[in-house]
Structure formats: C-alpha cells, structure tokens
C-alpha positions in Angstrom: -1.4 13.0 18.3 0.1 10.2 20.4 3.5 8.6 19.9 5.0 11.6 18.3 3.1 11.2 15.1 2.5 14.6 13.7 2.1 14.0 10.0 1.4 11.1 7.7 5.1 10.9 6.9 5.6 9.7 10.5 3.3 6.8 10.0 5.2 3.5 9.6 2.4 2.3 7.3 2.9 5.2 5.0 6.7 4.8 5.1 6.4 1.1 4.1 3.8 2.0 1.5 6.2 4.4 0.0 8.8 1.7 -0.1 6.2 -0.6 -1.7 5.6 1.9 -4.5 9.4 1.9 -5.2 9.6 -1.9 -5.4 6.6 -2.0 -7.8 8.0 0.7 -10.0 11.4 -0.9 -10.1 9.9 -4.2 -11.2 7.7 -2.6 -13.8 10.5 -0.6 -15.4 12.1 -3.8 -16.7 11.2 -5.9 -19.7 8.9 -7.7 -20.2 6.8 -6.1 -17.5 7.4 -2.6 -19.0 5.5 -3.7 -22.1 2.6 -5.2 -20.3 0.7 -1.9 -20.2 -2.5 -3.1 -18.7 -0.8 -4.9 -15.8 1.7 -2.2 -15.3 -0.8 0.6 -15.2 -3.2 -1.3 -12.8 -0.4 -2.3 -10.5 1.1 1.2 -10.4 -2.3 2.8 -9.7 -3.1 0.3 -6.9 0.3 0.6 -5.2 0.1 4.4 -5.3 -3.4 4.2 -4.0 -2.1 2.5 -0.8 0.3 5.3 -0.1 -2.0 8.2 -1.0 -5.0 6.9 0.8 -3.0 6.5 4.0 -1.9 10.1 3.7 -5.4 11.3 2.8 -7.0 9.4 5.7 -4.5 10.8 8.2 -5.3 14.3 7.0 -9.1 13.9 7.3 -10.7 15.6 10.3 -13.7 13.3 10.7 -13.3 9.7 12.0 -15.7 8.3 9.4 -13.7 9.8 6.6 -10.4 8.6 8.1 -11.8 5.1 8.3 -13.0 5.2 4.7 -9.6 6.1 3.4 -7.8 3.6 5.6 -10.2 0.9 4.3 -9.4 1.9 0.7 -5.7 1.7 1.4 -6.1 -1.8 2.9 -8.2 -2.9 -0.1 -5.5 -1.6 -2.4 -3.0 -3.7 -0.5 -5.1 -6.7 -1.4 -5.2 -5.7 -5.0 -1.5 -5.3 -5.3 -0.9 -8.6 -3.4 -3.2 -10.4 -5.9 -1.4 -8.9 -8.8 2.0 -9.8 -7.3 1.0 -13.4 -8.0 0.6 -12.6 -11.6 4.1 -11.0 -11.6 5.4 -14.2 -10.3 3.4 -16.4 -12.6 4.6 -14.5 -15.7 8.2 -14.4 -14.4 8.3 -10.6 -14.5 10.1 -10.5 -11.1 12.6 -12.7 -9.2 11.2 -14.8 -6.4 13.1 -12.6 -3.9 11.4 -9.5 -5.3 8.0 -11.1 -5.0 8.7 -12.1 -1.4 9.8 -8.6 -0.5 6.7 -7.1 -2.2 4.4 -9.5 -0.4 6.1 -8.9 2.9 5.7 -5.2 2.6 2.0 -5.7 1.6 1.3 -7.8 4.7 3.1 -5.3 6.9 1.3 -2.3 5.5 -2.0 -4.2 5.7 -1.5 -5.0 9.3 -0.4 -1.5 10.2 -3.4 -0.1 8.3 -5.7 -2.4 10.3 -4.1 -1.0 13.5 -4.7 2.5 12.3 -8.3 1.7 11.6 -8.8 0.1 15.0 -7.2 3.0 16.9 -9.3 5.4 14.9 -12.4 3.4 15.7 -11.6 3.6 19.4 -11.5 7.4 19.3 -15.0 7.4 17.8 -16.4 5.7 21.0 
C-alpha cells in the first residue's frame, strides 16, 4: 500500500480513534458518568465502533466492503459527537475534555472520509 501504510495500526485515523476511545473511557470512569449506565454503555460502544470498523475496513479485500466499514466508522463518529454534547450538558466532563473529544472526532471523521475517497478512486 502507498505511503508506507502496511497495517491498520499505521492509519492516522485508527491511531486517533484509539486515542478517542481512551478519552471516552477516562471520562466515563468518573462519577457521575460512571453511574449513567445507558449513556456510558452507548458511548463506549460507539467509540469502540469507530476504531474497530476502521481496522476491519482496512483488512477487507473488496472495495465495497472497505467502504461499508469506513462509512460505519464515520457514522459512529457522528454518534459519539452527538453524545458528547450530552456529556457537556450533564456536566459529566470538563469543557476542555469535551473540546478534545470533539476535536478528535472531527479529525477522525475527516481522515475516514479521505480513506473512503481514496478507496473509491481505486474502484474506478
């Protein structure tokens, strides 16, 4: 693959998604977020979905499958971003944590869009 990318771990999108998961888990370990089981579980699943779907998409052999998983990863970014507003509204995280989370989400989303576009170009 071009640009020295040999595995999903080399993808900047995956690396940032991994960082994103760490930020989410850090926030959700603290009270009162730790006791909000519904929000905690949904947010954790969505954040992990971003990271794992990027990895799974990279590992897929067929372009259509790659695109499907990249699209799921991007959609999960949107889900986490939406839920991050709830974290803010409920004061479960400091404004700086919310800003970091949203910055990561925007970066991962843009990088995932780039992955999708470059994958689409290989289809042609």
